[in-house]
CHARMM-style PDB file with segment names, atoms N, HN, CA, C and O in Angstrom:
ATOM      1  N   MET     1      17.148 -20.166   9.792  1.00  0.00      PROA
ATOM      2  CA  MET     1      15.605 -20.337   9.864  1.00  0.00      PROA
ATOM      3  C   MET     1      14.852 -19.052  10.323  1.00  0.00      PROA
ATOM      4  O   MET     1      13.826 -18.671   9.759  1.00  0.00      PROA
ATOM      5  N   LYS     2      15.444 -18.379  11.420  1.00  0.00      PROA
ATOM      6  HN  LYS     2      16.277 -18.689  11.878  1.00  0.00      PROA
ATOM      7  CA  LYS     2      14.776 -17.260  12.046  1.00  0.00      PROA
ATOM      8  C   LYS     2      14.493 -16.174  11.038  1.00  0.00      PROA
ATOM      9  O   LYS     2      13.516 -15.433  11.146  1.00  0.00      PROA
ATOM     10  N   ARG     3      15.367 -16.095  10.059  1.00  0.00      PROA
ATOM     11  HN  ARG     3      16.161 -16.696   9.972  1.00  0.00      PROA
ATOM     12  CA  ARG     3      15.182 -14.862   8.947  1.00  0.00      PROA
ATOM     13  C   ARG     3      14.117 -15.408   7.933  1.00  0.00      PROA
ATOM     14  O   ARG     3      13.530 -14.591   7.224  1.00  0.00      PROA
ATOM     15  N   ARG     4      13.849 -16.677   7.830  1.00  0.00      PROA
ATOM     16  HN  ARG     4      14.326 -17.341   8.406  1.00  0.00      PROA
ATOM     17  CA  ARG     4      12.924 -17.196   6.877  1.00  0.00      PROA
ATOM     18  C   ARG     4      11.486 -17.153   7.246  1.00  0.00      PROA
ATOM     19  O   ARG     4      10.598 -16.949   6.418  1.00  0.00      PROA
ATOM     20  N   LEU     5      11.261 -17.371   8.635  1.00  0.00      PROA
ATOM     21  HN  LEU     5      11.982 -17.537   9.308  1.00  0.00      PROA
ATOM     22  CA  LEU     5      10.118 -17.481   9.289  1.00  0.00      PROA
ATOM     23  C   LEU     5       9.093 -16.428   9.016  1.00  0.00      PROA
ATOM     24  O   LEU     5       7.958 -16.748   8.664  1.00  0.00      PROA
ATOM     25  N   PRO     6       9.479 -15.099   9.175  1.00  0.00      PROA
ATOM     26  CA  PRO     6       8.608 -14.012   8.861  1.00  0.00      PROA
ATOM     27  C   PRO     6       8.267 -13.922   7.292  1.00  0.00      PROA
ATOM     28  O   PRO     6       7.165 -13.472   6.978  1.00  0.00      PROA
ATOM     29  N   TRP     7       8.978 -14.245   6.506  1.00  0.00      PROA
ATOM     30  HN  TRP     7       9.873 -14.610   6.761  1.00  0.00      PROA
ATOM     31  CA  TRP     7       8.690 -14.259   5.082  1.00  0.00      PROA
ATOM     32  C   TRP     7       7.731 -15.497   4.698  1.00  0.00      PROA
ATOM     33  O   TRP     7       6.907 -15.399   3.789  1.00  0.00      PROA
ATOM     34  N   ILE     8       7.895 -16.616   5.427  1.00  0.00      PROA
ATOM     35  HN  ILE     8       8.565 -16.695   6.165  1.00  0.00      PROA
ATOM     36  CA  ILE     8       7.029 -17.790   5.016  1.00  0.00      PROA
ATOM     37  C   ILE     8       5.617 -17.414   5.728  1.00  0.00      PROA
ATOM     38  O   ILE     8       4.584 -17.835   5.208  1.00  0.00      PROA
ATOM     39  N   LEU     9       5.559 -16.669   6.849  1.00  0.00      PROA
ATOM     40  HN  LEU     9       6.399 -16.327   7.271  1.00  0.00      PROA
ATOM     41  CA  LEU     9       4.366 -16.369   7.330  1.00  0.00      PROA
ATOM     42  C   LEU     9       3.618 -15.344   6.596  1.00  0.00      PROA
ATOM     43  O   LEU     9       2.403 -15.464   6.442  1.00  0.00      PROA
ATOM     44  N   LEU    10       4.348 -14.225   6.079  1.00  0.00      PROA
ATOM     45  HN  LEU    10       5.335 -14.128   6.205  1.00  0.00      PROA
ATOM     46  CA  LEU    10       3.767 -13.115   5.233  1.00  0.00      PROA
ATOM     47  C   LEU    10       3.175 -13.772   3.847  1.00  0.00      PROA
ATOM     48  O   LEU    10       2.101 -13.435   3.348  1.00  0.00      PROA
ATOM     49  N   GLY    11       4.026 -14.730   3.335  1.00  0.00      PROA
ATOM     50  HN  GLY    11       4.898 -15.004   3.740  1.00  0.00      PROA
ATOM     51  CA  GLY    11       3.598 -15.432   2.059  1.00  0.00      PROA
ATOM     52  C   GLY    11       2.306 -16.238   2.206  1.00  0.00      PROA
ATOM     53  O   GLY    11       1.416 -16.239   1.356  1.00  0.00      PROA
ATOM     54  N   LEU    12       2.273 -16.978   3.442  1.00  0.00      PROA
ATOM     55  HN  LEU    12       2.996 -16.977   4.133  1.00  0.00      PROA
ATOM     56  CA  LEU    12       0.964 -17.696   3.773  1.00  0.00      PROA
ATOM     57  C   LEU    12      -0.124 -16.823   4.151  1.00  0.00      PROA
ATOM     58  O   LEU    12      -1.245 -17.293   3.958  1.00  0.00      PROA
ATOM     59  N   ALA    13      -0.055 -15.636   4.657  1.00  0.00      PROA
ATOM     60  HN  ALA    13       0.856 -15.254   4.814  1.00  0.00      PROA
ATOM     61  CA  ALA    13      -1.011 -14.666   4.940  1.00  0.00      PROA
ATOM     62  C   ALA    13      -1.519 -14.093   3.612  1.00  0.00      PROA
ATOM     63  O   ALA    13      -2.738 -14.011   3.465  1.00  0.00      PROA
ATOM     64  N   LEU    14      -0.667 -13.673   2.593  1.00  0.00      PROA
ATOM     65  HN  LEU    14       0.323 -13.740   2.712  1.00  0.00      PROA
ATOM     66  CA  LEU    14      -1.119 -13.435   1.359  1.00  0.00      PROA
ATOM     67  C   LEU    14      -1.819 -14.343   0.569  1.00  0.00      PROA
ATOM     68  O   LEU    14      -2.670 -13.959  -0.234  1.00  0.00      PROA
ATOM     69  N   VAL    15      -1.543 -15.476   0.724  1.00  0.00      PROA
ATOM     70  HN  VAL    15      -0.852 -15.787   1.377  1.00  0.00      PROA
ATOM     71  CA  VAL    15      -2.298 -16.664  -0.165  1.00  0.00      PROA
ATOM     72  C   VAL    15      -3.556 -16.695   0.481  1.00  0.00      PROA
ATOM     73  O   VAL    15      -4.521 -16.696  -0.283  1.00  0.00      PROA
ATOM     74  N   VAL    16      -3.826 -16.723   1.872  1.00  0.00      PROA
ATOM     75  HN  VAL    16      -3.042 -16.722   2.493  1.00  0.00      PROA
ATOM     76  CA  VAL    16      -5.049 -16.851   2.469  1.00  0.00      PROA
ATOM     77  C   VAL    16      -5.923 -15.631   2.016  1.00  0.00      PROA
ATOM     78  O   VAL    16      -7.060 -15.807   1.577  1.00  0.00      PROA
ATOM     79  N   MET    17      -5.381 -14.440   2.133  1.00  0.00      PROA
ATOM     80  HN  MET    17      -4.458 -14.297   2.490  1.00  0.00      PROA
ATOM     81  CA  MET    17      -6.039 -13.171   1.747  1.00  0.00      PROA
ATOM     82  C   MET    17      -6.569 -13.285   0.285  1.00  0.00      PROA
ATOM     83  O   MET    17      -7.753 -13.023   0.074  1.00  0.00      PROA
ATOM     84  N   ILE    18      -5.736 -13.669  -0.746  1.00  0.00      PROA
ATOM     85  HN  ILE    18      -4.774 -13.882  -0.574  1.00  0.00      PROA
ATOM     86  CA  ILE    18      -6.005 -13.738  -2.112  1.00  0.00      PROA
ATOM     87  C   ILE    18      -7.279 -14.861  -2.150  1.00  0.00      PROA
ATOM     88  O   ILE    18      -8.345 -14.652  -2.730  1.00  0.00      PROA
ATOM     89  N   GLY    19      -7.005 -15.845  -1.556  1.00  0.00      PROA
ATOM     90  HN  GLY    19      -6.140 -16.014  -1.085  1.00  0.00      PROA
ATOM     91  CA  GLY    19      -8.100 -16.927  -1.474  1.00  0.00      PROA
ATOM     92  C   GLY    19      -9.515 -16.373  -1.066  1.00  0.00      PROA
ATOM     93  O   GLY    19     -10.586 -16.727  -1.559  1.00  0.00      PROA
ATOM     94  N   GLY    20      -9.323 -15.436  -0.074  1.00  0.00      PROA
ATOM     95  HN  GLY    20      -8.453 -15.148   0.326  1.00  0.00      PROA
ATOM     96  CA  GLY    20     -10.708 -14.997   0.588  1.00  0.00      PROA
ATOM     97  C   GLY    20     -11.294 -13.947  -0.391  1.00  0.00      PROA
ATOM     98  O   GLY    20     -12.513 -13.787  -0.452  1.00  0.00      PROA
ATOM     99  N   LEU    21     -10.532 -13.310  -1.071  1.00  0.00      PROA
ATOM    100  HN  LEU    21      -9.542 -13.440  -1.021  1.00  0.00      PROA
ATOM    101  CA  LEU    21     -10.972 -12.122  -2.051  1.00  0.00      PROA
ATOM    102  C   LEU    21     -11.576 -12.990  -3.256  1.00  0.00      PROA
ATOM    103  O   LEU    21     -12.657 -12.673  -3.752  1.00  0.00      PROA
ATOM    104  N   LEU    22     -10.876 -14.046  -3.691  1.00  0.00      PROA
ATOM    105  HN  LEU    22      -9.998 -14.304  -3.288  1.00  0.00      PROA
ATOM    106  CA  LEU    22     -11.526 -14.875  -4.936  1.00  0.00      PROA
ATOM    107  C   LEU    22     -12.896 -15.483  -4.683  1.00  0.00      PROA
ATOM    108  O   LEU    22     -13.811 -15.570  -5.501  1.00  0.00      PROA
ATOM    109  N   LEU    23     -12.889 -15.921  -3.318  1.00  0.00      PROA
ATOM    110  HN  LEU    23     -12.146 -15.850  -2.653  1.00  0.00      PROA
ATOM    111  CA  LEU    23     -14.272 -16.484  -2.922  1.00  0.00      PROA
ATOM    112  C   LEU    23     -15.352 -15.527  -2.545  1.00  0.00      PROA
ATOM    113  O   LEU    23     -16.517 -15.802  -2.256  1.00  0.00      PROA
ATOM    114  N   GLY    24     -14.709 -14.216  -2.602  1.00  0.00      PROA
ATOM    115  HN  GLY    24     -13.763 -13.992  -2.837  1.00  0.00      PROA
ATOM    116  CA  GLY    24     -15.893 -13.257  -2.246  1.00  0.00      PROA
ATOM    117  C   GLY    24     -16.306 -13.108  -0.693  1.00  0.00      PROA
ATOM    118  O   GLY    24     -17.441 -12.760  -0.366  1.00  0.00      PROA
ATOM    119  N   GLU    25     -15.350 -13.384   0.175  1.00  0.00      PROA
ATOM    120  HN  GLU    25     -14.428 -13.667  -0.090  1.00  0.00      PROA
ATOM    121  CA  GLU    25     -15.561 -13.106   1.473  1.00  0.00      PROA
ATOM    122  C   GLU    25     -15.673 -11.895   1.952  1.00  0.00      PROA
ATOM    123  O   GLU    25     -16.288 -11.699   3.000  1.00  0.00      PROA
ATOM    124  N   TYR    26     -15.071 -10.858   1.224  1.00  0.00      PROA
ATOM    125  HN  TYR    26     -14.571 -11.018   0.373  1.00  0.00      PROA
ATOM    126  CA  TYR    26     -15.146  -9.583   1.557  1.00  0.00      PROA
ATOM    127  C   TYR    26     -16.443  -8.950   1.861  1.00  0.00      PROA
ATOM    128  O   TYR    26     -16.602  -8.126   2.761  1.00  0.00      PROA
ATOM    129  N   ARG    27     -17.447  -9.418   0.987  1.00  0.00      PROA
ATOM    130  HN  ARG    27     -17.318 -10.088   0.255  1.00  0.00      PROA
ATOM    131  CA  ARG    27     -18.713  -8.953   1.023  1.00  0.00      PROA
ATOM    132  C   ARG    27     -19.546  -9.512   2.298  1.00  0.00      PROA
ATOM    133  O   ARG    27     -20.458  -8.843   2.785  1.00  0.00      PROA
ATOM    134  N   SER    28     -19.207 -10.670   2.762  1.00  0.00      PROA
ATOM    135  HN  SER    28     -18.466 -11.214   2.367  1.00  0.00      PROA
ATOM    136  CA  SER    28     -19.611 -11.197   3.972  1.00  0.00      PROA
ATOM    137  C   SER    28     -19.121 -10.208   5.076  1.00  0.00      PROA
ATOM    138  O   SER    28     -19.952  -9.665   5.805  1.00  0.00      PROA
ATOM    139  N   VAL    29     -17.861  -9.979   5.203  1.00  0.00      PROA
ATOM    140  HN  VAL    29     -17.187 -10.420   4.610  1.00  0.00      PROA
ATOM    141  CA  VAL    29     -17.387  -9.105   6.224  1.00  0.00      PROA
ATOM    142  C   VAL    29     -17.844  -7.762   6.203  1.00  0.00      PROA
ATOM    143  O   VAL    29     -17.985  -7.095   7.227  1.00  0.00      PROA
ATOM    144  N   LEU    30     -18.121  -7.280   4.849  1.00  0.00      PROA
ATOM    145  HN  LEU    30     -18.007  -7.823   4.016  1.00  0.00      PROA
ATOM    146  CA  LEU    30     -18.437  -5.841   4.987  1.00  0.00      PROA
ATOM    147  C   LEU    30     -20.011  -5.656   5.440  1.00  0.00      PROA
ATOM    148  O   LEU    30     -20.456  -4.727   6.115  1.00  0.00      PROA
ATOM    149  N   GLU    31     -20.705  -6.718   4.928  1.00  0.00      PROA
ATOM    150  HN  GLU    31     -20.344  -7.473   4.380  1.00  0.00      PROA
ATOM    151  CA  GLU    31     -22.251  -6.769   5.417  1.00  0.00      PROA
ATOM    152  C   GLU    31     -22.382  -6.919   6.766  1.00  0.00      PROA
ATOM    153  O   GLU    31     -23.363  -6.393   7.291  1.00  0.00      PROA
ATOM    154  N   LYS    32     -21.475  -7.623   7.554  1.00  0.00      PROA
ATOM    155  HN  LYS    32     -20.678  -8.050   7.127  1.00  0.00      PROA
ATOM    156  CA  LYS    32     -21.587  -7.790   9.070  1.00  0.00      PROA
ATOM    157  C   LYS    32     -21.144  -6.514   9.609  1.00  0.00      PROA
ATOM    158  O   LYS    32     -21.838  -6.017  10.496  1.00  0.00      PROA
ATOM    159  N   ALA    33     -20.047  -5.874   9.195  1.00  0.00      PROA
ATOM    160  HN  ALA    33     -19.484  -6.278   8.475  1.00  0.00      PROA
ATOM    161  CA  ALA    33     -19.499  -4.626   9.749  1.00  0.00      PROA
ATOM    162  C   ALA    33     -20.524  -3.463   9.497  1.00  0.00      PROA
ATOM    163  O   ALA    33     -20.593  -2.544  10.312  1.00  0.00      PROA
ATOM    164  N   VAL    34     -21.322  -3.489   8.379  1.00  0.00      PROA
ATOM    165  HN  VAL    34     -21.266  -4.236   7.717  1.00  0.00      PROA
ATOM    166  CA  VAL    34     -22.278  -2.439   8.388  1.00  0.00      PROA
ATOM    167  C   VAL    34     -23.314  -2.673   9.464  1.00  0.00      PROA
ATOM    168  O   VAL    34     -23.550  -1.849  10.347  1.00  0.00      PROA
ATOM    169  N   THR    35     -23.927  -3.855   9.342  1.00  0.00      PROA
ATOM    170  HN  THR    35     -23.735  -4.525   8.625  1.00  0.00      PROA
ATOM    171  CA  THR    35     -24.809  -4.258  10.429  1.00  0.00      PROA
ATOM    172  C   THR    35     -24.548  -3.945  11.900  1.00  0.00      PROA
ATOM    173  O   THR    35     -25.433  -3.606  12.686  1.00  0.00      PROA
ATOM    174  N   VAL    36     -23.268  -4.087  12.202  1.00  0.00      PROA
ATOM    175  HN  VAL    36     -22.550  -4.362  11.564  1.00  0.00      PROA
ATOM    176  CA  VAL    36     -22.864  -3.873  13.505  1.00  0.00      PROA
ATOM    177  C   VAL    36     -22.651  -2.230  13.855  1.00  0.00      PROA
ATOM    178  O   VAL    36     -22.996  -1.810  14.960  1.00  0.00      PROA
ATOM    179  N   CYS    37     -22.135  -1.442  12.969  1.00  0.00      PROA
ATOM    180  HN  CYS    37     -21.854  -1.783  12.072  1.00  0.00      PROA
ATOM    181  CA  CYS    37     -22.145  -0.094  12.928  1.00  0.00      PROA
ATOM    182  C   CYS    37     -23.569   0.433  13.040  1.00  0.00      PROA
ATOM    183  O   CYS    37     -23.779   1.334  13.852  1.00  0.00      PROA
ATOM    184  N   LEU    38     -24.545  -0.035  12.317  1.00  0.00      PROA
ATOM    185  HN  LEU    38     -24.375  -0.767  11.658  1.00  0.00      PROA
ATOM    186  CA  LEU    38     -25.804   0.658  12.311  1.00  0.00      PROA
ATOM    187  C   LEU    38     -26.565   0.292  13.750  1.00  0.00      PROA
ATOM    188  O   LEU    38     -27.260   1.084  14.388  1.00  0.00      PROA
ATOM    189  N   ASP    39     -26.286  -1.035  14.098  1.00  0.00      PROA
ATOM    190  HN  ASP    39     -25.721  -1.677  13.580  1.00  0.00      PROA
ATOM    191  CA  ASP    39     -26.758  -1.372  15.424  1.00  0.00      PROA
ATOM    192  C   ASP    39     -26.228  -0.500  16.694  1.00  0.00      PROA
ATOM    193  O   ASP    39     -26.914  -0.280  17.693  1.00  0.00      PROA
ATOM    194  N   CYS    40     -24.865  -0.028  16.488  1.00  0.00      PROA
ATOM    195  HN  CYS    40     -24.308  -0.206  15.676  1.00  0.00      PROA
ATOM    196  CA  CYS    40     -24.259   0.729  17.449  1.00  0.00      PROA
ATOM    197  C   CYS    40     -24.863   1.992  17.667  1.00  0.00      PROA
ATOM    198  O   CYS    40     -25.042   2.422  18.807  1.00  0.00      PROA
ATOM    199  N   ILE    41     -25.236   2.702  16.500  1.00  0.00      PROA
ATOM    200  HN  ILE    41     -25.091   2.353  15.574  1.00  0.00      PROA
ATOM    201  CA  ILE    41     -25.719   3.976  16.533  1.00  0.00      PROA
ATOM    202  C   ILE    41     -27.240   4.072  16.592  1.00  0.00      PROA
ATOM    203  O   ILE    41     -27.816   5.155  16.696  1.00  0.00      PROA
ATOM    204  N   GLY    42     -27.937   2.769  16.514  1.00  0.00      PROA
ATOM    205  HN  GLY    42     -27.469   1.889  16.430  1.00  0.00      PROA
ATOM    206  CA  GLY    42     -29.423   2.602  16.922  1.00  0.00      PROA
ATOM    207  C   GLY    42     -30.207   2.760  15.727  1.00  0.00      PROA
ATOM    208  O   GLY    42     -31.407   2.933  15.941  1.00  0.00      PROA
ATOM    209  N   ILE    43     -29.818   2.744  14.442  1.00  0.00      PROA
ATOM    210  HN  ILE    43     -28.843   2.603  14.268  1.00  0.00      PROA
ATOM    211  CA  ILE    43     -30.441   2.792  13.183  1.00  0.00      PROA
ATOM    212  C   ILE    43     -30.917   1.260  12.779  1.00  0.00      PROA
ATOM    213  O   ILE    43     -32.044   1.019  12.347  1.00  0.00      PROA
ATOM    214  N   GLY    44     -30.096   0.458  12.942  1.00  0.00      PROA
ATOM    215  HN  GLY    44     -29.181   0.653  13.293  1.00  0.00      PROA
ATOM    216  CA  GLY    44     -30.443  -1.026  12.384  1.00  0.00      PROA
ATOM    217  C   GLY    44     -31.133  -1.562  13.521  1.00  0.00      PROA
ATOM    218  OT1 GLY    44     -31.571  -2.712  13.491  1.00  0.00      PROA
TER     219      GLY     44
END
């Protein structure tokens, strides 16, 4: 079981990542990252 657990977790992580990509969540994350970066340097 110890050897299977990392593979199960990796598979689960990939499923969640693919689901997020299909739902377009990367756009939301990118927009928030740009806003934070612009706020940090004083432009936004």
